TORDO-488306 format. One record per residue (C-alpha): x, y, z. Coordinates in nm, 4 decimals, always signed. Layout:
// residues N
<rec x="X" y="Y" z="Z"/>
...
//
This chain:
// residues 346
<rec x="+1.2651" y="+1.6119" z="+8.6835"/>
<rec x="+1.0393" y="+1.8883" z="+8.8159"/>
<rec x="+1.2151" y="+2.2405" z="+8.7802"/>
<rec x="+1.5246" y="+2.1048" z="+8.6651"/>
<rec x="+1.7492" y="+2.2155" z="+8.3419"/>
<rec x="+1.7242" y="+2.0440" z="+8.0106"/>
<rec x="+1.9352" y="+1.7585" z="+8.0241"/>
<rec x="+2.0811" y="+1.8251" z="+7.6901"/>
<rec x="+2.4472" y="+1.9121" z="+7.6801"/>
<rec x="+2.3842" y="+2.2368" z="+7.4709"/>
<rec x="+2.2095" y="+2.3862" z="+7.7520"/>
<rec x="+2.5657" y="+2.3769" z="+7.9525"/>
<rec x="+2.7342" y="+2.5794" z="+7.6660"/>
<rec x="+2.4673" y="+2.8293" z="+7.6795"/>
<rec x="+2.5189" y="+2.8520" z="+8.0440"/>
<rec x="+2.8877" y="+2.8688" z="+8.0491"/>
<rec x="+2.9224" y="+3.0835" z="+7.7619"/>
<rec x="+2.8539" y="+3.4281" z="+7.9246"/>
<rec x="+3.2030" y="+3.3520" z="+8.1158"/>
<rec x="+3.3974" y="+3.3637" z="+7.7590"/>
<rec x="+3.5630" y="+3.6366" z="+7.6288"/>
<rec x="+3.3049" y="+3.8744" z="+7.4780"/>
<rec x="+3.5469" y="+3.9605" z="+7.2097"/>
<rec x="+3.6853" y="+3.6282" z="+7.1815"/>
<rec x="+3.9012" y="+3.4611" z="+6.9670"/>
<rec x="+3.6462" y="+3.2400" z="+6.7667"/>
<rec x="+3.8303" y="+2.9472" z="+6.7230"/>
<rec x="+3.9041" y="+2.9282" z="+7.1006"/>
<rec x="+3.5370" y="+2.9745" z="+7.1778"/>
<rec x="+3.4547" y="+2.6808" z="+6.9571"/>
<rec x="+3.7117" y="+2.4633" z="+7.1157"/>
<rec x="+3.5491" y="+2.5339" z="+7.4485"/>
<rec x="+3.1970" y="+2.4397" z="+7.3468"/>
<rec x="+3.3103" y="+2.1309" z="+7.2040"/>
<rec x="+3.5205" y="+2.0331" z="+7.5271"/>
<rec x="+3.2232" y="+2.1633" z="+7.7448"/>
<rec x="+2.9831" y="+1.9317" z="+7.5433"/>
<rec x="+3.2243" y="+1.6166" z="+7.6041"/>
<rec x="+3.2763" y="+1.7236" z="+7.9752"/>
<rec x="+2.8813" y="+1.7618" z="+8.0229"/>
<rec x="+2.8435" y="+1.4090" z="+7.8707"/>
<rec x="+3.0874" y="+1.2254" z="+8.0793"/>
<rec x="+2.9761" y="+1.4285" z="+8.4137"/>
<rec x="+2.6161" y="+1.2859" z="+8.3332"/>
<rec x="+2.7661" y="+0.9371" z="+8.2586"/>
<rec x="+2.9688" y="+0.9130" z="+8.5769"/>
<rec x="+2.7240" y="+1.0661" z="+8.8124"/>
<rec x="+2.4753" y="+0.8093" z="+8.6954"/>
<rec x="+2.4167" y="+0.4481" z="+8.8120"/>
<rec x="+2.2039" y="+0.1548" z="+8.6791"/>
<rec x="+1.9958" y="+0.1603" z="+8.9920"/>
<rec x="+1.7161" y="+0.4221" z="+8.8916"/>
<rec x="+1.6792" y="+0.5373" z="+9.2584"/>
<rec x="+2.0696" y="+0.5900" z="+9.3044"/>
<rec x="+2.0691" y="+0.7502" z="+8.9375"/>
<rec x="+1.7997" y="+0.9840" z="+9.0162"/>
<rec x="+1.9710" y="+1.1127" z="+9.3463"/>
<rec x="+2.2904" y="+1.1282" z="+9.2308"/>
<rec x="+2.2348" y="+1.2957" z="+8.9020"/>
<rec x="+1.9834" y="+1.5414" z="+9.0756"/>
<rec x="+2.2188" y="+1.8392" z="+9.1095"/>
<rec x="+2.4044" y="+1.7635" z="+8.7936"/>
<rec x="+2.0821" y="+1.7920" z="+8.6050"/>
<rec x="+1.9857" y="+2.1414" z="+8.7609"/>
<rec x="+2.2332" y="+2.2746" z="+8.5933"/>
<rec x="+2.5382" y="+2.5124" z="+8.7085"/>
<rec x="+2.8065" y="+2.7222" z="+8.5450"/>
<rec x="+3.0529" y="+2.4659" z="+8.4723"/>
<rec x="+3.3285" y="+2.7148" z="+8.5489"/>
<rec x="+3.5605" y="+2.4516" z="+8.6855"/>
<rec x="+3.5723" y="+2.2481" z="+8.3863"/>
<rec x="+3.6003" y="+2.5582" z="+8.1711"/>
<rec x="+3.9471" y="+2.6416" z="+8.3634"/>
<rec x="+4.0759" y="+2.2774" z="+8.2855"/>
<rec x="+3.9750" y="+2.3239" z="+7.9166"/>
<rec x="+4.1134" y="+2.6762" z="+7.8914"/>
<rec x="+4.4454" y="+2.6377" z="+8.0613"/>
<rec x="+4.5052" y="+2.3116" z="+7.8494"/>
<rec x="+4.5109" y="+2.5365" z="+7.5479"/>
<rec x="+4.8775" y="+2.6142" z="+7.6720"/>
<rec x="+4.9723" y="+2.2616" z="+7.6305"/>
<rec x="+4.8316" y="+1.9772" z="+7.3637"/>
<rec x="+4.4783" y="+2.0841" z="+7.4243"/>
<rec x="+4.1784" y="+1.9101" z="+7.5009"/>
<rec x="+4.2701" y="+1.5510" z="+7.5158"/>
<rec x="+4.0766" y="+1.2640" z="+7.6605"/>
<rec x="+4.2670" y="+1.3055" z="+7.9934"/>
<rec x="+4.1947" y="+1.6760" z="+8.0048"/>
<rec x="+3.8259" y="+1.5896" z="+7.9796"/>
<rec x="+3.8349" y="+1.3316" z="+8.2625"/>
<rec x="+4.0096" y="+1.5786" z="+8.4773"/>
<rec x="+3.7270" y="+1.8286" z="+8.3885"/>
<rec x="+3.4962" y="+1.5565" z="+8.4925"/>
<rec x="+3.6829" y="+1.5209" z="+8.8119"/>
<rec x="+3.6712" y="+1.8797" z="+8.9322"/>
<rec x="+3.2884" y="+1.8958" z="+8.8448"/>
<rec x="+3.1970" y="+1.5753" z="+9.0109"/>
<rec x="+3.4055" y="+1.6896" z="+9.3338"/>
<rec x="+3.2180" y="+2.0359" z="+9.3034"/>
<rec x="+2.8677" y="+1.8824" z="+9.3104"/>
<rec x="+2.9231" y="+1.6479" z="+9.5431"/>
<rec x="+3.0282" y="+1.9228" z="+9.7964"/>
<rec x="+2.7223" y="+2.0862" z="+9.7081"/>
<rec x="+2.5259" y="+1.7895" z="+9.8641"/>
<rec x="+2.7008" y="+1.8211" z="+10.1712"/>
<rec x="+2.7026" y="+2.1734" z="+10.1896"/>
<rec x="+2.3418" y="+2.1979" z="+10.1802"/>
<rec x="+2.2959" y="+1.9297" z="+10.4681"/>
<rec x="+2.4995" y="+2.1398" z="+10.6989"/>
<rec x="+2.3475" y="+2.4418" z="+10.5901"/>
<rec x="+2.0167" y="+2.3242" z="+10.6070"/>
<rec x="+1.9564" y="+2.4791" z="+10.2685"/>
<rec x="+1.6165" y="+2.4587" z="+10.1000"/>
<rec x="+1.7085" y="+2.5510" z="+9.7295"/>
<rec x="+1.9856" y="+2.4958" z="+9.5278"/>
<rec x="+2.0313" y="+2.6068" z="+9.1397"/>
<rec x="+1.6672" y="+2.6786" z="+9.1683"/>
<rec x="+1.5217" y="+2.3467" z="+9.2695"/>
<rec x="+1.4519" y="+2.2063" z="+9.6305"/>
<rec x="+1.7891" y="+2.0607" z="+9.7550"/>
<rec x="+1.8343" y="+1.6819" z="+9.7856"/>
<rec x="+1.7795" y="+1.6559" z="+10.1374"/>
<rec x="+1.4469" y="+1.8383" z="+10.1030"/>
<rec x="+1.3562" y="+1.6069" z="+9.8098"/>
<rec x="+1.4594" y="+1.2926" z="+9.9914"/>
<rec x="+1.6781" y="+1.3047" z="+10.3349"/>
<rec x="+1.9696" y="+1.4114" z="+10.4934"/>
<rec x="+2.1220" y="+1.0512" z="+10.4703"/>
<rec x="+2.0372" y="+1.0167" z="+10.1197"/>
<rec x="+2.1758" y="+1.3449" z="+10.0214"/>
<rec x="+2.5171" y="+1.2714" z="+10.2230"/>
<rec x="+2.5537" y="+0.9344" z="+10.0139"/>
<rec x="+2.4779" y="+1.1017" z="+9.7138"/>
<rec x="+2.7756" y="+1.3394" z="+9.7642"/>
<rec x="+2.9783" y="+1.0315" z="+9.8724"/>
<rec x="+2.9146" y="+0.8608" z="+9.5572"/>
<rec x="+3.0125" y="+1.1548" z="+9.3317"/>
<rec x="+3.3372" y="+1.1832" z="+9.5341"/>
<rec x="+3.4116" y="+0.8311" z="+9.4805"/>
<rec x="+3.3296" y="+0.8386" z="+9.1380"/>
<rec x="+3.5726" y="+1.1469" z="+9.1193"/>
<rec x="+3.8462" y="+0.9454" z="+9.2818"/>
<rec x="+3.7837" y="+0.6375" z="+9.0238"/>
<rec x="+3.8319" y="+0.8799" z="+8.7314"/>
<rec x="+4.1416" y="+1.0364" z="+8.8878"/>
<rec x="+4.3178" y="+0.7375" z="+8.9516"/>
<rec x="+4.4357" y="+0.6440" z="+8.5967"/>
<rec x="+4.5669" y="+1.0110" z="+8.5575"/>
<rec x="+4.8778" y="+0.9698" z="+8.7682"/>
<rec x="+5.0212" y="+0.9835" z="+9.1182"/>
<rec x="+5.0367" y="+1.3614" z="+9.0750"/>
<rec x="+4.6978" y="+1.4158" z="+8.9454"/>
<rec x="+4.5772" y="+1.1624" z="+9.2428"/>
<rec x="+4.7832" y="+1.3726" z="+9.5162"/>
<rec x="+4.6082" y="+1.6927" z="+9.3724"/>
<rec x="+4.2783" y="+1.5626" z="+9.4142"/>
<rec x="+4.3648" y="+1.4197" z="+9.7649"/>
<rec x="+4.4994" y="+1.7652" z="+9.8978"/>
<rec x="+4.2347" y="+1.9575" z="+9.7400"/>
<rec x="+3.9556" y="+1.7359" z="+9.9049"/>
<rec x="+4.1224" y="+1.7880" z="+10.2420"/>
<rec x="+4.1354" y="+2.1309" z="+10.2129"/>
<rec x="+3.7516" y="+2.1530" z="+10.1316"/>
<rec x="+3.6853" y="+1.9595" z="+10.4345"/>
<rec x="+3.8925" y="+2.1737" z="+10.6619"/>
<rec x="+3.7730" y="+2.4941" z="+10.5195"/>
<rec x="+3.4153" y="+2.3538" z="+10.5875"/>
<rec x="+3.5204" y="+2.2778" z="+10.9404"/>
<rec x="+3.6899" y="+2.6063" z="+11.0145"/>
<rec x="+3.3466" y="+2.7597" z="+10.9124"/>
<rec x="+3.1485" y="+2.5270" z="+11.1297"/>
<rec x="+3.3674" y="+2.5960" z="+11.4163"/>
<rec x="+3.4342" y="+2.9706" z="+11.3521"/>
<rec x="+3.7532" y="+3.1844" z="+11.4478"/>
<rec x="+3.9089" y="+3.1500" z="+11.7681"/>
<rec x="+3.9381" y="+3.4618" z="+12.0041"/>
<rec x="+4.3050" y="+3.5126" z="+11.8853"/>
<rec x="+4.1836" y="+3.4975" z="+11.5082"/>
<rec x="+4.1118" y="+3.8046" z="+11.2833"/>
<rec x="+3.7337" y="+3.7485" z="+11.1889"/>
<rec x="+3.7858" y="+3.8784" z="+10.8342"/>
<rec x="+4.1255" y="+3.7057" z="+10.7651"/>
<rec x="+3.9734" y="+3.3826" z="+10.9037"/>
<rec x="+3.6806" y="+3.4347" z="+10.6684"/>
<rec x="+3.8989" y="+3.4812" z="+10.3678"/>
<rec x="+4.1119" y="+3.1648" z="+10.4350"/>
<rec x="+3.7939" y="+2.9978" z="+10.4746"/>
<rec x="+3.7052" y="+3.0938" z="+10.1275"/>
<rec x="+4.0433" y="+3.0122" z="+9.9670"/>
<rec x="+4.0105" y="+2.6567" z="+10.1052"/>
<rec x="+3.6182" y="+2.5870" z="+10.0456"/>
<rec x="+3.6407" y="+2.7437" z="+9.7177"/>
<rec x="+3.9659" y="+2.8747" z="+9.5855"/>
<rec x="+4.1072" y="+2.5457" z="+9.6342"/>
<rec x="+3.9289" y="+2.3463" z="+9.3825"/>
<rec x="+3.9060" y="+2.6265" z="+9.1216"/>
<rec x="+4.3111" y="+2.6304" z="+9.1650"/>
<rec x="+4.3324" y="+2.2595" z="+9.1019"/>
<rec x="+4.1175" y="+2.2656" z="+8.7927"/>
<rec x="+4.3570" y="+2.5289" z="+8.6420"/>
<rec x="+4.6511" y="+2.3264" z="+8.7494"/>
<rec x="+4.5322" y="+2.0168" z="+8.5867"/>
<rec x="+4.5021" y="+2.1753" z="+8.2531"/>
<rec x="+4.8632" y="+2.2321" z="+8.2630"/>
<rec x="+4.9408" y="+1.9217" z="+8.4028"/>
<rec x="+4.7387" y="+1.7143" z="+8.1631"/>
<rec x="+4.8190" y="+1.8935" z="+7.8581"/>
<rec x="+5.1951" y="+1.8891" z="+7.8949"/>
<rec x="+5.2500" y="+2.2462" z="+7.8917"/>
<rec x="+5.5334" y="+2.4183" z="+8.0481"/>
<rec x="+5.5147" y="+2.3569" z="+8.4096"/>
<rec x="+5.6344" y="+2.7196" z="+8.4951"/>
<rec x="+5.2767" y="+2.7862" z="+8.4471"/>
<rec x="+5.1581" y="+2.5548" z="+8.7461"/>
<rec x="+5.2345" y="+2.8251" z="+9.0274"/>
<rec x="+5.0593" y="+3.1386" z="+8.8358"/>
<rec x="+4.7325" y="+2.9557" z="+8.7419"/>
<rec x="+4.7255" y="+2.8062" z="+9.1212"/>
<rec x="+4.7355" y="+3.1574" z="+9.2532"/>
<rec x="+4.4941" y="+3.2812" z="+8.9654"/>
<rec x="+4.2392" y="+2.9993" z="+9.0514"/>
<rec x="+4.2734" y="+3.0627" z="+9.4204"/>
<rec x="+4.2117" y="+3.4289" z="+9.4023"/>
<rec x="+3.9166" y="+3.4277" z="+9.1799"/>
<rec x="+3.7580" y="+3.1479" z="+9.3925"/>
<rec x="+3.7881" y="+3.4106" z="+9.6866"/>
<rec x="+3.6188" y="+3.6926" z="+9.4422"/>
<rec x="+3.3591" y="+3.4446" z="+9.3423"/>
<rec x="+3.2597" y="+3.3859" z="+9.6909"/>
<rec x="+3.2748" y="+3.7550" z="+9.7866"/>
<rec x="+3.0595" y="+3.8455" z="+9.5117"/>
<rec x="+2.8066" y="+3.5438" z="+9.6260"/>
<rec x="+2.7990" y="+3.7450" z="+9.9589"/>
<rec x="+2.6867" y="+4.0551" z="+9.7685"/>
<rec x="+2.4269" y="+3.8774" z="+9.5654"/>
<rec x="+2.3163" y="+3.7059" z="+9.8671"/>
<rec x="+2.1899" y="+4.0316" z="+10.0339"/>
<rec x="+2.0805" y="+4.2117" z="+9.6914"/>
<rec x="+1.9264" y="+3.9292" z="+9.4900"/>
<rec x="+1.5757" y="+3.7735" z="+9.4966"/>
<rec x="+1.5297" y="+3.3903" z="+9.5085"/>
<rec x="+1.4746" y="+3.3842" z="+9.1384"/>
<rec x="+1.7896" y="+3.5685" z="+9.0466"/>
<rec x="+1.9977" y="+3.3528" z="+9.2808"/>
<rec x="+1.8470" y="+2.9945" z="+9.2377"/>
<rec x="+1.9038" y="+2.9899" z="+9.6572"/>
<rec x="+1.7111" y="+3.1553" z="+9.9418"/>
<rec x="+1.8559" y="+3.4877" z="+10.0339"/>
<rec x="+2.0166" y="+3.5476" z="+10.3533"/>
<rec x="+2.0306" y="+3.1892" z="+10.4693"/>
<rec x="+2.3950" y="+3.1888" z="+10.5941"/>
<rec x="+2.3049" y="+3.5347" z="+10.8114"/>
<rec x="+1.9890" y="+3.3748" z="+10.9443"/>
<rec x="+2.1575" y="+3.0450" z="+11.0642"/>
<rec x="+2.4614" y="+3.2692" z="+11.2186"/>
<rec x="+2.7084" y="+3.2096" z="+10.9417"/>
<rec x="+2.8813" y="+3.5467" z="+10.8845"/>
<rec x="+2.9609" y="+3.6921" z="+10.5339"/>
<rec x="+3.1956" y="+3.9648" z="+10.4323"/>
<rec x="+2.9334" y="+4.2477" z="+10.4468"/>
<rec x="+2.8210" y="+4.1247" z="+10.7993"/>
<rec x="+3.1606" y="+4.1036" z="+10.9321"/>
<rec x="+3.2593" y="+4.4511" z="+10.8048"/>
<rec x="+2.9843" y="+4.5846" z="+10.9844"/>
<rec x="+3.0500" y="+4.4006" z="+11.2909"/>
<rec x="+3.4059" y="+4.5447" z="+11.2697"/>
<rec x="+3.2891" y="+4.8844" z="+11.2554"/>
<rec x="+3.0734" y="+4.8051" z="+11.5187"/>
<rec x="+3.3530" y="+4.7949" z="+11.7820"/>
<rec x="+3.4088" y="+5.1610" z="+11.7855"/>
<rec x="+3.1138" y="+5.3203" z="+11.6130"/>
<rec x="+2.7968" y="+5.3240" z="+11.7910"/>
<rec x="+2.5790" y="+5.4155" z="+11.4688"/>
<rec x="+2.7226" y="+5.0759" z="+11.3432"/>
<rec x="+2.6651" y="+4.9066" z="+11.6771"/>
<rec x="+2.2758" y="+5.0183" z="+11.6658"/>
<rec x="+2.2767" y="+4.8852" z="+11.2854"/>
<rec x="+2.3921" y="+4.5447" z="+11.3622"/>
<rec x="+2.1296" y="+4.5397" z="+11.6495"/>
<rec x="+1.8386" y="+4.6454" z="+11.4164"/>
<rec x="+1.9433" y="+4.3898" z="+11.1459"/>
<rec x="+1.9999" y="+4.1096" z="+11.3929"/>
<rec x="+1.6305" y="+4.1814" z="+11.5505"/>
<rec x="+1.4992" y="+4.1389" z="+11.1898"/>
<rec x="+1.7038" y="+3.7860" z="+11.0925"/>
<rec x="+1.5156" y="+3.5493" z="+11.3361"/>
<rec x="+1.1805" y="+3.6278" z="+11.1554"/>
<rec x="+1.0889" y="+3.4967" z="+10.7889"/>
<rec x="+0.8595" y="+3.7755" z="+10.7503"/>
<rec x="+1.1283" y="+4.0583" z="+10.8140"/>
<rec x="+1.4325" y="+3.8857" z="+10.6904"/>
<rec x="+1.3996" y="+4.0736" z="+10.3412"/>
<rec x="+1.4203" y="+4.4034" z="+10.5787"/>
<rec x="+1.7148" y="+4.2722" z="+10.7157"/>
<rec x="+1.8698" y="+4.2061" z="+10.3932"/>
<rec x="+1.7592" y="+4.5121" z="+10.2226"/>
<rec x="+1.9310" y="+4.7140" z="+10.5177"/>
<rec x="+2.2591" y="+4.5408" z="+10.4945"/>
<rec x="+2.2447" y="+4.5508" z="+10.1114"/>
<rec x="+2.2073" y="+4.8978" z="+10.1189"/>
<rec x="+2.4946" y="+4.9916" z="+10.3590"/>
<rec x="+2.8366" y="+5.1042" z="+10.2576"/>
<rec x="+2.9761" y="+4.7662" z="+10.3677"/>
<rec x="+2.8581" y="+4.5773" z="+10.0902"/>
<rec x="+2.9631" y="+4.8247" z="+9.8688"/>
<rec x="+3.3141" y="+4.7783" z="+10.0328"/>
<rec x="+3.2842" y="+4.4004" z="+9.9824"/>
<rec x="+3.2615" y="+4.4585" z="+9.6108"/>
<rec x="+3.5627" y="+4.6251" z="+9.6243"/>
<rec x="+3.7291" y="+4.3639" z="+9.8138"/>
<rec x="+3.6325" y="+4.1044" z="+9.5514"/>
<rec x="+3.7825" y="+4.3394" z="+9.2818"/>
<rec x="+4.1062" y="+4.3364" z="+9.4392"/>
<rec x="+4.0879" y="+3.9736" z="+9.4452"/>
<rec x="+4.0059" y="+3.9492" z="+9.1062"/>
<rec x="+4.2950" y="+4.2235" z="+9.0324"/>
<rec x="+4.5144" y="+3.9586" z="+9.2104"/>
<rec x="+4.4126" y="+3.7038" z="+8.9971"/>
<rec x="+4.4950" y="+3.8805" z="+8.6776"/>
<rec x="+4.8222" y="+3.9820" z="+8.7925"/>
<rec x="+4.9342" y="+3.6366" z="+8.8562"/>
<rec x="+4.8765" y="+3.5461" z="+8.4901"/>
<rec x="+5.1757" y="+3.7489" z="+8.3965"/>
<rec x="+5.4107" y="+3.4673" z="+8.3644"/>
<rec x="+5.1746" y="+3.3208" z="+8.0976"/>
<rec x="+5.2325" y="+3.3837" z="+7.7099"/>
<rec x="+5.0305" y="+3.6867" z="+7.5775"/>
<rec x="+4.7192" y="+3.5423" z="+7.3710"/>
<rec x="+4.3811" y="+3.4241" z="+7.3687"/>
<rec x="+4.4302" y="+3.1862" z="+7.6455"/>
<rec x="+4.5879" y="+3.4567" z="+7.8805"/>
<rec x="+4.2961" y="+3.7199" z="+7.7563"/>
<rec x="+4.0082" y="+3.4561" z="+7.8352"/>
<rec x="+4.1381" y="+3.3941" z="+8.1864"/>
<rec x="+4.1327" y="+3.7810" z="+8.2385"/>
<rec x="+3.8010" y="+3.8218" z="+8.1115"/>
<rec x="+3.6724" y="+3.5314" z="+8.3406"/>
<rec x="+3.8097" y="+3.7144" z="+8.6256"/>
<rec x="+3.6383" y="+4.0462" z="+8.5142"/>
<rec x="+3.3056" y="+3.8364" z="+8.4629"/>
<rec x="+3.2831" y="+3.6989" z="+8.7946"/>
<rec x="+3.3259" y="+4.0383" z="+8.9629"/>
<rec x="+3.0398" y="+4.1693" z="+8.7256"/>
<rec x="+2.7783" y="+3.9282" z="+8.8543"/>
<rec x="+2.6199" y="+4.1569" z="+9.1011"/>
<rec x="+2.5790" y="+4.4552" z="+8.8472"/>
//
């Protein structure tokens, strides 16, 4: 597949490894590497199809790579219980299939050109085919989660509902009575935080770990999900296409606000200089030739640094939520993951 990552499971481990604790417990790292290889094989198997055309489309974004943060979280929190069992691997597969399925649908709604450094599925085929590929992966995730028990199935259903609600809220935008920034943070919690939180909870639930850990890891997962997306907002205005694997500024050009833009608009209410900056950047956004200038101006503005600080606040909130977990390599790795997420823009 042109432009796609290697199909060998080992490429996943090298991609996810930078999320591991830098001075990690080596035994934990080995367990994560082995577990991620199992998950990668499972994801590829369950994303596939006997029909060669369906197989090519449904495996397209899986083959393109990805960080596999959500499966990693399932495997990490499972270390607080019986470790990486077949059920834990199945749950890790479920969250990754759900995530990839949502990307197919997101790219159609956003009319995106690139995802993970390759043309999006709707650019390679059509919108209808991309939507159906996402539907297939959602269905495969449902098939996998059903044998894991009613609680796992309910978690998948409620998480899927939040994913859709978050996307709908983003599409509709805030009401006049909504604070735009609080509204945006809730969208991030629903669209991204909910599935990361579910991943962290699956590891507890399916490893037989103490269920008092469910609430802390849920809070942790949702908070790092928000932090992750805020850092993406920074990357979107400060990176190149080669660095991010996506066309920078797509959301802004399409009228979808990100945190730096929302902060600048809030300043513009009372600050004539900020208002003039909004007008200058808006004029540049509509033309592909001047879009890089618009992003450069926004990226250099103090609102982008403020977005970084907000992301760090959410990462700190995530780490604080881990306090009830036992001290040790798992808790340390979860803390390192939060720190690594907010370091991606450096």
